[in-house]
C-alpha positions, 0 to 999 in steps of 0.5 A, spaced: 519 491 509 520 493 516 514 491 520 512 493 527 508 489 532 501 490 536 499 484 539 498 479 534 497 484 528 503 487 524 503 494 521 508 495 515 513 501 517 517 502 511 520 499 505 526 500 501 528 499 494 536 500 494 539 499 488 532 496 484 528 500 479 521 499 477 519 495 483 513 491 484 511 488 491 506 484 494 504 485 501 503 479 505 497 477 509 501 475 514 508 474 517 510 469 522 503 467 524 501 475 525 496 478 520 498 484 516 493 490 518 496 496 516 500 500 512 504 506 517 504 513 515 509 515 511 511 507 510 513 508 502 514 516 502 518 518 496 519 512 494 521 513 486 522 506 484 515 503 486 511 502 480 506 497 483 503 494 489 499 489 491 495 489 498 492 483 501 485 483 504 487 483 511 489 490 510 484 495 515 488 502 514 493 505 510 496 511 514 497 518 513 501 520 507 503 512 506 505 513 499 506 521 498 510 523 493 511 516 490 511 519 483 512 512 479 506 508 482 501 507 477 498 500 479 495 498 486 492 491 486 487 489 491 485 482 492 478 483 493 472 487 491 472 495 490 467 494 496 472 491 501 477 496 499 472 502 500 472 499 507 479 500 508 481 506 513 484 511 508 489 516 512 489 523 510 493 525 503 495 517 503 496 518 495 498 525 495 503 526 490 503 520 486 502 519 479 496 522 476 494 515 472 494 511 478 489 505 477 486 501 482 485 494 480 480 490 484 477 483 483 471 486 480 473 493 477 479 497 475 478 504 476 482 511 476 484 514 483 484 521 480 
């Protein structure tokens, strides 16, 4: 991951998979005492290796087109309730071009995002 800092908060700026395939990642709640609050726009754009991601409950925003064209992304796990997930500010086209079987798994429910 690469992050950029805004005060005591961090935003995920990008993630590369290099030579890996079928990548599953878990975003941390904090890094070096700083809370991960956002995923920047285009942070995971066109990452065809990413198949699953787990999001922390500290997340407040997902930027525009953060997951655009992640064609193999099939699962987003959220370590909280659907109600909590729905309070995240979701940017424009945040999941455009992802797998149409994408599911969101929360502590209380699993739903298809399409």
